[in-house]
Structure formats: C-alpha cells, structure tokens
C-alpha positions in Angstrom: -25.3 -4.8 15.3 -24.8 -1.3 13.8 -21.2 -2.2 13.1 -22.2 -5.4 11.2 -24.8 -3.4 9.3 -22.2 -0.8 8.5 -19.8 -3.4 7.0 -22.7 -4.7 4.8 -22.4 -1.5 2.7 -19.9 -3.3 0.6 -22.3 -6.2 -0.1 -24.9 -3.9 -1.7 -24.5 -3.7 -5.4 -23.6 -0.2 -6.6 -26.1 -0.4 -9.5 -29.0 -0.4 -7.0 -28.4 3.2 -6.1 -29.0 2.6 -2.4 -25.4 2.2 -1.2 -24.8 5.9 -0.4 -28.1 6.3 1.4 -27.5 3.1 3.4 -24.0 4.1 4.4 -25.2 7.6 5.5 -28.2 6.1 7.4 -26.0 3.7 9.4 -23.6 6.6 10.1 -26.4 8.7 11.5 -27.7 5.8 13.5 -24.2 5.5 15.1 -24.2 9.3 15.9 -27.7 9.1 17.5 -26.7 6.0 19.5 -23.5 7.7 20.6 -25.5 10.7 21.8 -27.9 8.5 23.8 -25.0 6.6 25.4 -23.1 9.8 26.2 -26.1 11.3 28.0 -26.4 8.2 30.2 -22.7 8.2 31.2 -21.5 10.2 34.2 -20.2 13.7 33.3 -17.4 13.8 35.8 -15.1 10.8 35.8 -11.4 10.1 36.2 -11.3 7.9 33.1 -13.0 7.5 29.8 -15.5 4.7 29.5 -14.2 1.7 27.5 -17.5 1.4 25.8 -17.2 5.1 24.7 -13.8 4.4 23.2 -15.3 1.4 21.4 -18.1 3.5 20.0 -15.7 6.2 18.8 -13.7 3.5 17.0 -16.9 2.2 15.4 -18.0 5.8 14.5 -14.6 6.4 12.9 -15.0 3.2 10.9 -18.5 4.3 9.9 -17.1 7.6 8.6 -14.4 5.9 6.6 -16.9 3.4 5.2 -19.3 6.2 4.1 -16.4 8.1 2.4 -15.1 4.9 0.7 -18.6 3.9 -0.5 -19.1 7.3 -2.1 -15.7 7.1 -3.8 -16.4 3.6 -5.1 -19.8 4.7 -6.5 -18.0 7.4 -8.4 -15.5 5.0 -9.9 -18.2 2.4 -10.6 -19.6 4.6 -13.4 -16.3 5.4 -15.1 -16.9 2.6 -17.6 -19.8 4.7 -19.1 -17.4 7.5 -19.9 -15.0 5.2 -21.7 -12.2 5.6 -19.1 -9.9 2.7 -18.7 -8.4 1.3 -15.5 -4.8 2.4 -15.0 -2.3 -0.4 -15.4 -0.8 0.1 -11.9 -4.3 -0.3 -10.4 -4.9 -3.5 -12.4 -1.6 -4.9 -11.3 -2.2 -4.0 -7.7 -5.7 -5.4 -7.6 -4.6 -8.6 -9.3 -1.8 -9.0 -6.9 -4.1 -8.4 -3.9 -6.5 -11.1 -5.2 -3.6 -13.5 -6.2 -4.8 -13.6 -9.8 -2.7 -13.5 -12.9 -3.3 -11.0 -15.7 -4.9 -12.6 -18.8 -3.3 -12.2 -22.2 -5.4 -10.0 -24.4 -7.3 -11.9 -27.0 -7.3 -8.9 -29.4 -5.2 -5.9 -30.0 -6.8 -2.5 -30.3 -5.2 -0.3 -33.0 -5.4 3.5 -32.7 -4.6 5.8 -35.5 -2.3 8.6 -34.3 -1.6 11.7 -36.3 1.9 13.1 -35.6 4.1 15.6 -37.3 7.2 14.3 -38.8 10.0 16.6 -37.6 12.3 16.1 -40.6 9.9 17.4 -43.3 7.1 19.0 -41.3 4.5 16.6 -42.8 1.7 15.1 -40.8 2.0 11.3 -40.7 -0.7 8.8 -39.9 0.8 6.2 -37.6 -0.9 3.1 -36.2 -0.2 2.4 -32.6 -1.2 -0.9 -30.9 -2.5 -0.7 -27.4 -3.4 -3.6 -25.2 -6.7 -3.2 -23.5 -6.9 -3.4 -19.7 -8.0 -6.8 -18.4 -10.2 -5.3 -15.8 -13.1 -2.9 -16.2 -13.9 -0.3 -13.6 -16.9 -2.4 -12.4 -14.8 -5.5 -12.0 -12.2 -3.4 -10.1 -14.7 -2.0 -7.8 -16.1 -5.4 -7.0 -12.6 -6.4 -5.9 -12.3 -3.3 -3.8 -15.7 -4.1 -2.2 -14.3 -7.5 -1.2 -11.1 -6.0 0.1 -12.8 -3.3 2.2 -15.4 -5.8 3.5 -12.6 -8.0 4.8 -10.6 -5.1 6.1 -13.5 -3.5 8.1 -14.7 -6.9 9.3 -11.2 -7.5 10.7 -11.2 -4.1 12.4 -14.7 -4.9 13.9 -13.6 -8.3 15.2 -10.3 -7.0 16.6 -11.8 -4.0 18.3 -14.6 -6.1 19.8 -12.3 -8.8 21.1 -9.9 -6.2 22.6 -12.8 -4.3 24.2 -14.3 -7.4 25.8 -10.9 -8.9 26.8 -10.0 -5.7 28.6 -13.4 -5.6 30.2 -13.1 -9.2 31.4 -9.6 -8.5 32.8 -11.0 -5.7 35.0 
C-alpha cells in the first residue's frame, strides 16, 4: 500500500504545495517499515529474504520519486520567471505523448540592437521568434503522467516477479 501511495505523488497538483511533504512522508514511512521488518528477520542467514529485496526496490523507487517530485516542483514555477520551455524538450514531450506541435497563431517580434560591422553603427533589427507551444506547467503535467505510468509499471513488475518467485519455491 505504501508503494501505491508513493506513486500517487504524481497525481497531486503542484500548486497545492503538498507534493514535497507527501513524497518525503511516504519515503520516511518506507524507511520505518523497512527498519521494523529488518528487526524481525533472522540476523544470520545463508540468503537474503526475497521480501527484503522487494522492499529495497520499493525504497529505491521512493527515493527516485521524491527527487523527481522536487525537481518537477522547481520546473513548475519557471513560468513565473518568464522562462520558456526549450524546443528540444517540447519536441520530446510531444513525441512521448504522440501529439503534434501546433502552429503558432501569432508571431512574437523582438527588437534586437546589434552593431553593424561595416560602419560601426548600432542598428535596430526586428527578429521574429515563434513562441513555444507548451508552457512549463503543461510540460510538467505531461512529465507527471509519464512518471506515474513508469513507476506504476515498476511496481507491478516487481510485485509480480516477487510473488511469482515466491510461488515457485
């Protein structure tokens, strides 16, 4: 159940401000649970308990989820600073979601002041730039979906493998 709660970090909206606290709380719950389990296992054994291996995998996933959640929170608020999403990231995210990039409905014109090398005079030049089709918030929502599916797949795969190996013994 802790593993399922851990994956739900990516369901929480970043704007609520509870994502980081939730991720860290679930991580600490895993650590406490692992301590309780390790104290009940025999100290001297020829092999490592399969359940211990499963818990280590889930604890590693919890660590990654916590780090990723903190990074996504950081990127979530880049819109407020006026930062734009890099083109390579837009292309990658759209490819991962099988969406096509929309044509911009307007063209943003920046005035650029450059020195003309021939006569040494500063020239005002107009440069057209196409705005990114994704904002940071939209990009992070796509990342939330991708990471949710990725960690859900790891959880399901590790659970099936653990129980299949246990049933085979």
